[in-house]
C-alpha positions in Angstrom: 54.3 20.6 -2.9 52.9 23.5 -4.7 49.2 24.2 -4.3 48.7 24.0 -8.0 50.0 20.4 -8.1 47.6 17.5 -8.2 47.8 14.8 -5.6 46.1 11.4 -6.6 45.5 9.1 -3.7 44.0 5.7 -3.5 41.6 5.6 -0.6 41.5 1.9 -0.6 45.3 1.2 -0.5 47.1 4.3 0.5 45.1 6.9 2.4 42.1 6.0 4.7 39.3 8.6 4.8 40.5 9.8 8.2 43.9 10.6 7.0 42.4 12.3 3.9 40.5 14.6 6.1 43.7 15.6 7.8 45.3 16.2 4.5 42.3 18.3 3.3 42.5 20.4 6.4 46.3 20.9 6.3 46.5 21.7 2.5 43.2 23.6 1.7 44.4 24.7 -1.7 46.0 21.5 -2.9 43.9 19.7 -5.4 43.4 16.1 -4.4 41.8 13.4 -6.5 40.6 10.5 -4.3 40.1 7.2 -6.2 38.7 4.0 -4.9 36.2 5.6 -2.5 33.7 3.1 -1.7 30.1 3.6 -2.1 29.6 2.6 1.5 31.6 5.7 2.6 29.1 8.2 1.3 28.1 9.5 4.8 31.7 10.5 5.3 32.6 11.4 1.7 29.6 13.7 0.8 30.1 16.3 3.7 34.0 16.3 2.8 33.1 17.1 -0.8 30.8 20.0 0.2 33.3 21.3 2.8 36.5 20.9 0.8 36.3 22.2 -2.9 39.7 20.9 -3.3 38.5 17.3 -3.0 37.7 15.4 -6.2 36.4 11.9 -6.5 36.2 9.2 -9.1 33.3 6.8 -9.5 35.0 3.3 -10.1 33.7 2.3 -6.5 31.6 5.3 -5.4 28.4 4.3 -7.4 25.5 5.7 -5.4 21.9 6.1 -6.5 21.5 9.4 -8.2 25.1 10.3 -7.1 25.9 12.7 -10.0 22.6 14.2 -9.7 22.7 14.7 -5.8 26.3 15.9 -5.9 25.5 18.4 -8.5 22.7 19.7 -6.3 25.1 20.0 -3.5 27.4 22.3 -5.8 30.1 19.6 -6.3 30.0 19.2 -10.0 33.4 20.5 -10.5 34.7 17.8 -8.2 33.5 14.7 -9.9 35.7 12.6 -12.2 34.6 9.6 -14.5 36.6 6.5 -13.9 35.7 3.1 -15.0 38.6 1.0 -13.5 38.0 -1.4 -16.4 38.3 -4.4 -16.6 38.2 -5.0 -13.0 34.9 -3.1 -12.6 31.7 -3.1 -14.8 31.7 -0.9 -17.8 28.3 0.3 -16.6 30.1 3.4 -15.1 29.9 4.9 -18.6 26.1 4.9 -18.3 26.3 6.4 -14.8 27.4 9.6 -16.6 25.4 9.2 -19.8 22.0 8.6 -18.1 22.6 11.1 -15.3 19.7 13.6 -15.1 21.9 16.6 -15.2 22.8 19.0 -17.9 25.1 18.2 -20.9 27.5 20.7 -19.4 27.7 18.6 -16.1 28.1 15.4 -18.1 31.0 16.8 -20.1 32.6 18.1 -16.8 32.4 14.7 -15.1 33.2 12.7 -18.3 36.5 14.6 -19.1 36.3 18.3 -18.3 37.3 18.2 -14.8 40.1 15.8 -15.2 41.5 17.9 -18.1 41.3 21.0 -15.8 43.1 19.4 -13.0 45.8 18.1 -15.5 46.1 21.8 -16.6 44.9 20.9 -20.2 46.6 17.6 -20.7 44.5 15.4 -22.8 44.9 12.9 -25.7 46.0 14.2 -28.9 42.8 12.9 -30.8 39.7 10.9 -30.0 40.1 7.3 -31.0 37.1 6.3 -33.1 36.4 2.8 -33.8 35.0 2.8 -37.3 33.8 -0.8 -36.9 31.6 -0.1 -34.0 27.9 -1.3 -34.0 24.8 0.6 -33.7 24.6 0.2 -29.9 28.0 1.7 -29.3 27.0 4.5 -31.8 24.0 5.3 -29.7 26.0 4.9 -26.5 28.7 7.3 -27.7 26.2 9.7 -28.5 24.6 9.5 -25.0 21.3 8.2 -26.4 19.0 5.6 -25.0 19.8 2.3 -26.3 17.2 1.1 -28.9 17.4 -2.6 -28.1 15.9 -3.8 -24.7 18.4 -3.4 -21.9 18.0 -5.3 -18.7 20.3 -4.1 -16.0 20.7 -6.6 -13.4 23.2 -6.5 -10.6 23.5 -9.0 -7.8 26.0 -10.5 -5.4 26.2 -14.1 -4.7 26.8 -14.9 -1.1 26.6 -17.9 1.2 23.4 -19.0 2.8 23.0 -17.4 6.1 25.0 -14.4 5.4 24.0 -10.8 5.2 25.2 -8.0 2.9 27.3 -8.1 -0.2 30.6 -6.9 -1.5 33.7 -7.0 0.5 32.2 -7.0 3.9 30.0 -9.9 4.4 29.0 -10.5 8.0 
Protein backbone atom coordinates (compact mmCIF):
# COMPACT_ATOMS: atom_id res chain seq x y z
CA UNK A 1 0.00 0.00 0.00
CA UNK A 2 1.42 3.35 -1.05
CA UNK A 3 1.43 6.18 1.48
CA UNK A 4 -0.44 8.34 -1.04
CA UNK A 5 -3.37 5.90 -1.30
CA UNK A 6 -6.53 6.49 0.69
CA UNK A 7 -7.83 3.78 2.99
CA UNK A 8 -11.52 4.02 3.90
CA UNK A 9 -12.58 1.97 6.91
CA UNK A 10 -15.93 1.42 8.60
CA UNK A 11 -15.30 1.57 12.34
CA UNK A 12 -18.69 0.04 13.06
CA UNK A 13 -18.34 -3.01 10.80
CA UNK A 14 -14.68 -3.50 9.88
CA UNK A 15 -12.05 -1.94 12.14
CA UNK A 16 -12.68 -1.30 15.85
CA UNK A 17 -11.06 1.83 17.27
CA UNK A 18 -8.33 -0.19 18.99
CA UNK A 19 -7.26 -1.66 15.65
CA UNK A 20 -7.54 1.74 14.01
CA UNK A 21 -5.03 3.06 16.55
CA UNK A 22 -2.62 0.22 15.67
CA UNK A 23 -3.01 1.04 11.95
CA UNK A 24 -2.37 4.75 12.54
CA UNK A 25 0.80 3.96 14.51
CA UNK A 26 2.03 1.49 11.88
CA UNK A 27 1.25 3.69 8.82
CA UNK A 28 1.66 7.34 9.88
CA UNK A 29 1.70 8.66 6.30
CA UNK A 30 -1.26 6.65 5.00
CA UNK A 31 -4.43 8.79 4.77
CA UNK A 32 -7.22 6.92 6.55
CA UNK A 33 -10.88 7.96 6.35
CA UNK A 34 -12.88 6.43 9.21
CA UNK A 35 -16.62 6.32 8.72
CA UNK A 36 -19.35 5.27 11.14
CA UNK A 37 -17.42 6.60 14.12
CA UNK A 38 -20.09 6.84 16.82
CA UNK A 39 -20.58 10.04 18.81
CA UNK A 40 -20.03 8.15 22.05
CA UNK A 41 -16.42 7.46 21.03
CA UNK A 42 -15.35 11.09 21.18
CA UNK A 43 -13.09 10.57 24.24
CA UNK A 44 -11.07 8.13 22.16
CA UNK A 45 -11.38 9.77 18.75
CA UNK A 46 -10.56 13.39 19.60
CA UNK A 47 -7.04 12.58 20.89
CA UNK A 48 -6.52 10.29 17.89
CA UNK A 49 -7.40 13.12 15.48
CA UNK A 50 -5.07 15.55 17.22
CA UNK A 51 -2.19 13.05 17.31
CA UNK A 52 -2.64 11.51 13.85
CA UNK A 53 -3.03 14.09 11.07
CA UNK A 54 -3.49 11.22 8.61
CA UNK A 55 -6.80 10.28 10.31
CA UNK A 56 -9.97 11.73 8.79
CA UNK A 57 -13.54 11.18 10.01
CA UNK A 58 -17.04 11.52 8.61
CA UNK A 59 -20.05 12.81 10.54
CA UNK A 60 -22.87 10.38 9.78
CA UNK A 61 -22.56 9.01 13.35
CA UNK A 62 -20.08 11.45 14.91
CA UNK A 63 -22.48 14.26 15.75
CA UNK A 64 -21.19 16.02 18.82
CA UNK A 65 -22.20 19.40 20.21
CA UNK A 66 -20.09 22.09 18.52
CA UNK A 67 -18.06 19.29 16.94
CA UNK A 68 -16.82 21.13 13.88
CA UNK A 69 -16.06 24.20 15.98
CA UNK A 70 -14.14 22.24 18.63
CA UNK A 71 -12.21 20.16 16.11
CA UNK A 72 -11.28 23.33 14.20
CA UNK A 73 -10.00 24.84 17.46
CA UNK A 74 -7.87 21.69 17.90
CA UNK A 75 -6.36 22.14 14.42
CA UNK A 76 -8.24 19.26 12.77
CA UNK A 77 -10.18 21.16 10.07
CA UNK A 78 -8.34 19.31 7.29
CA UNK A 79 -9.44 15.95 8.73
CA UNK A 80 -13.22 16.44 8.68
CA UNK A 81 -15.42 15.08 5.88
CA UNK A 82 -19.16 15.64 5.42
CA UNK A 83 -21.28 12.51 5.15
CA UNK A 84 -25.01 12.11 5.67
CA UNK A 85 -25.47 8.36 5.21
CA UNK A 86 -28.90 9.30 3.84
CA UNK A 87 -31.49 7.85 3.98
CA UNK A 88 -30.54 5.75 6.98
CA UNK A 89 -29.61 8.81 9.01
CA UNK A 90 -31.17 12.27 9.32
CA UNK A 91 -30.51 14.85 6.64
CA UNK A 92 -29.78 17.28 9.48
CA UNK A 93 -26.12 16.55 8.89
CA UNK A 94 -26.19 19.24 6.22
CA UNK A 95 -27.15 21.81 8.87
CA UNK A 96 -24.30 20.52 11.05
CA UNK A 97 -21.96 22.04 8.44
CA UNK A 98 -24.08 25.01 7.28
CA UNK A 99 -24.67 26.37 10.77
CA UNK A 100 -21.26 25.61 12.26
CA UNK A 101 -19.71 28.74 13.75
CA UNK A 102 -16.56 28.52 11.65
CA UNK A 103 -15.27 30.38 8.61
CA UNK A 104 -16.65 29.76 5.11
CA UNK A 105 -13.22 28.33 4.25
CA UNK A 106 -13.57 25.65 6.95
CA UNK A 107 -17.16 24.89 5.88
CA UNK A 108 -16.00 24.40 2.28
CA UNK A 109 -13.22 22.06 3.43
CA UNK A 110 -15.67 19.96 5.46
CA UNK A 111 -18.46 20.03 2.85
CA UNK A 112 -16.30 18.81 -0.02
CA UNK A 113 -12.78 20.19 -0.12
CA UNK A 114 -11.14 17.66 2.19
CA UNK A 115 -12.71 14.71 0.37
CA UNK A 116 -11.74 16.07 -3.05
CA UNK A 117 -8.17 16.49 -1.76
CA UNK A 118 -8.11 12.93 -0.39
CA UNK A 119 -9.41 11.66 -3.74
CA UNK A 120 -6.67 13.61 -5.54
CA UNK A 121 -9.04 16.02 -7.26
CA UNK A 122 -11.73 13.51 -8.21
CA UNK A 123 -15.16 15.13 -8.07
CA UNK A 124 -18.43 15.20 -10.02
CA UNK A 125 -18.26 16.78 -13.47
CA UNK A 126 -20.85 19.41 -12.57
CA UNK A 127 -23.09 20.38 -9.68
CA UNK A 128 -26.61 19.04 -10.09
CA UNK A 129 -29.11 21.84 -9.59
CA UNK A 130 -32.79 21.19 -9.01
CA UNK A 131 -34.48 24.00 -10.93
CA UNK A 132 -37.78 23.21 -9.18
CA UNK A 133 -36.46 23.55 -5.62
CA UNK A 134 -38.52 25.63 -3.20
CA UNK A 135 -37.35 28.72 -1.30
CA UNK A 136 -36.37 26.64 1.74
CA UNK A 137 -33.91 24.59 -0.30
CA UNK A 138 -32.62 27.75 -1.98
CA UNK A 139 -31.89 29.26 1.45
CA UNK A 140 -30.34 26.02 2.71
CA UNK A 141 -28.14 25.65 -0.38
CA UNK A 142 -26.88 29.20 0.22
CA UNK A 143 -26.13 28.33 3.86
CA UNK A 144 -28.54 31.01 5.06
CA UNK A 145 -30.80 30.75 8.11
CA UNK A 146 -34.19 29.42 7.04
CA UNK A 147 -36.92 32.06 6.98
CA UNK A 148 -39.79 29.84 8.25
CA UNK A 149 -39.91 28.72 11.87
CA UNK A 150 -37.79 25.59 12.30
CA UNK A 151 -38.19 23.44 15.39
CA UNK A 152 -35.32 20.99 15.78
CA UNK A 153 -36.58 18.14 17.94
CA UNK A 154 -34.58 14.99 18.46
CA UNK A 155 -35.58 12.17 20.77
CA UNK A 156 -35.21 8.45 21.31
CA UNK A 157 -38.19 6.40 22.39
CA UNK A 158 -37.23 3.74 24.93
CA UNK A 159 -39.07 1.35 27.21
CA UNK A 160 -40.17 2.39 30.69
CA UNK A 161 -37.47 1.78 33.28
CA UNK A 162 -34.57 1.88 30.83
CA UNK A 163 -31.82 4.48 30.70
CA UNK A 164 -29.90 5.81 27.71
CA UNK A 165 -30.71 5.83 24.04
CA UNK A 166 -29.50 4.71 20.69
CA UNK A 167 -27.81 1.34 20.32
CA UNK A 168 -26.78 0.74 23.92
CA UNK A 169 -29.85 0.83 26.11
CA UNK A 170 -29.23 -0.61 29.59
